[in-house]
N, C-alpha and C positions, 0 to 999 in steps of 0.2 A: 719126666716125662717120657723115658726110654730113648734109643738110639736112634738119630736121624740119618736116613739112607743117603741122602746126598749131601756130600762133606761141604758143598759149597753154600749150602743153607742151613748149616748148623748154628745152633745160637746157645748161649749158655741159659739155663733156666733159673740160675741161682744169681744172676748179677743184679745189681742194684737198679732201681727204677732211675731212669734220666729221661725227663720228658723232653719231647721235642718241640720244635716251635708251632704253637697252635694255631689251627687254620679252622674256619668256621663255615665251608662250603660243602655241600654233599651231591650226589647226583641223584638219587631215587631210593626209596625206603623198601627195607625188607627183602622180598623175593628177587627183585631185580640184581641185588649185589651177591645173592646167594646163588647156589647150583640150581640148573634147571633140571628138575628131576622129570625122567621119563616115566609115565605112569600108564597103566592099560586101560583106564577107563576115562570117562569124559567129567569126572568130579574135578573141579576147578577150585583150589583153596583161594579164599579171597582175603588172605592175611595183608595183601599188599594195601598199605594204609592209603586211605583218602586223605587229602589235605586241603586247607584252604590257599591251594596255589593258582597262579593266575591259569585261565583256561588256556591259554596259549601253550603251556606246559604239557597240559593233557594230550593236545593234538600232536605233540612231538614224541609221545611214547612209543607208538608205533614205529617210528623211525628208528629209534634205538635198537628195537628187536630185531628189525630186518638187518640192520649192520651186524648185530650178534651173531646172528645165524650164517651170515653171507660169508664170513672169514673161513680160511681153510687150513691153516697151519695148526693141525692138531696132533697131541702127544700121544704116546702109546697108553692107554688106560692102566690105571692101577687097581688091581683086585684086592679089595679090603671087605673081608667077612661076608661075601657073597654079592658085592657091589662093583660096579665098573666105574672108576673115577678117572675123568679126563679133563684136561686142560686144553683149552682152545684159545690160541694166541692170537688176538685181534691186531696185533703189530700197531697198536695205539689208535686204531680207527675210531673206536667208541669215544675215546679222549677227545679226540678232534671234534667229533659231532657234539659232545657235551660242552666243548669251550664255544663252538659256534652258536649253539642254544643260549648259552649264557651272555654272549656278546649281545644278543638280540632281546631276551627276556629277563636279564639279571641273574645274579647268583640264586642258586636253590638253597632251601632250607637245611640245616643240618638233619642227621639221622636223630639225633635227640630231639629237635625241636618237631620232626615229623611224628615221632612216637608220643610226644607229650601232647601235642595236638589232637591226636587220633583218641588217646584215652581220654582227655578233656571232653572231647565233643562225642565220645561214643561211637565213632565211625566204624561200620561195618562189623558191629560186635553185639554181641547179647548183653554182658555185662563186665564190669571190673570187680577185682577182688583183693583184700588185703593179703599179706603173706600168711597169716592165720587161716584166713578163710580159704585161700587156694591150697594150702596143706591139707584141708580135709575135704575140698571139693574136686581137686584135681585127680584124675585117675593114675597118675604115677607121682613118686617122691619128685619134691623140687630140690635140685642141687644147691647147697649153700656152701660159700668160701669159707674154708679153714686154714688156720695157720697163717694169717696174714693180718696187717695193722690196717688194711683198708676196708671201710664200712660203707656200705651204700646209704645214701641219703634218702633214698626213696626206694621201695619195693612195691611192685604191684603186678597183678596178674589180670588176665582178660580171657574170655571165651570168645574167640574169634569165628565169624560166620564161614560155614563151609558151603558153598552152592553147587547146584547141578544145572545144566541146561541141556535137554535133549532135542535135537532137530531145531525146530523155530518155536518151540515152548518158552514161555518166560522163565527166566532165572529163579530157581526156589533154593531155599535153603534146606539143607538135608542134615545139617549137624554143626557141631562147634569143636573149635579146635583151641585147646587150652596152651597159652603162651604166657610166660613169666619174664618180667623185665626188672632189673636192677640198675639204678643210676647212680653213678660215682661222679662226684666233682670237688676238685680244689683249684682254687685260684682260676684261672681260665682254661684249666685240663679238665676234660670229662671223657667218661667211659659209660656206654651202655651195654649190660650183658642180656641177651635175650635168649631164653632156652625153652626148647619143647621136645617132647617125645617124639621122634621120628618114627612113626607107625610103619610106613613102608620099608625101611630098613630093619626094623624089630621084626616085622613079619618075615623079611626074606631071611633073616638070621635064625629065627625060631621054626619056621614052618616049612618054608619051601626055598631051601638054598639053591635048587637047580634054576629058579625062576630069578634069575638076577636082575636087580634093578641097576639104573644108571644114573650118573650126575656129571654135568659138565661144567667145570667152571671158565667162564669166558672172560679173557682179559690176560693182564700180567700176573698171574696167580703163580705162587710157589710153594713147593711142599716143605712144609716146617718139620713134619713128623709124621711117620707111618709105623704103627706097632700094632700088635693084634688088638690092643685095648683102644687105641686112639689114631685118628687120623686128622690131622690139622694142616690147614692151608691159610696162606696169608697174602693180602693184596694191599699195595701202596699206591694210591692214586695221586700223591701228591698234596691230597687236601685232608682226608680222613683215612685212618688206617683200619683194616678189618682182619680179623683172626676167626676163621669159622673151624669149628671142631665136631667132629662125629666119634662119640665117646661109648665105648661098649660097656655095661655094668656087669657085675657078678652074676646077675639073673636075668642075663641075656636081652638087655634092653639097650637100644640104641638112642642116645640124647643128642640133640643138635644144640651146640651153643655157639652165638655170633658174639663176638666182641668187637665192638665199633667205637672208635674215639679219635680225637685229635693229639694223641700220645704215640710215643716211640711203640716199635714192635716189641721191644723187651718187656715194656708195661703191660701189654696185653697178654703175652706168653706167662708173665709171673703172674698176673691175676686169674688166668686160664687154669694154671696147675693148681690154686687154691679151690677151685671149683671141682675139680676132678681127682684130687688128692694125690698127685704125683709130683715129685721132685726131680 
């Protein structure tokens, strides 16, 4: 996957898989764990998965975001293919909030459970698709793992709702965002790989490089790799690990891959390289 700029964060991409002690609790799904993308319009992507959580969890969501944006220890941004990438270190404040919420409301579902629940009950989406259907219907290719002995036990895509709300008008659906998920599981170890075409980053790359988009990773994220083709960020919250990649293809498209699971960082990196074809 290329050279890693920060020597303290270097990892071998060819080391053998070594599973960490599994854990089965998580914070929130999808967008909450990813970067908070700054956009110029009021289109709000509704990929955040609705789940059968206790109502009290929904009431505490606002508390999390208030805490997320109130911290001040920001690192200098990384300029990656026309995007400004920043890490906002919250010095563990959000972890403390989550621990407090869990002490009151109980453990949260895993990312895997939340995605499975969303797909099963068609929450906030138009439809689900098989791999074969998604390969025909999605507007961009679906990245498939190569040169690996790991095989997903389930692969499924979905057209998630994209919504817009103007002033006090009702929220309305204005389009659909294709997202594809691969599920891996062995014994008590699991990984979910979620991928989508990053339209904002792709547009910035192809059309208007002067109009730079920005993304901020909140928490104890670390830079795993920064090359012209791939930006990889990793976060370990002590429960589930996640590796988020922005990958530029030869035809100038940017794909976002999120690998989340209860396995070691090396496992996620090894699987990520199978998707983007790097060693």
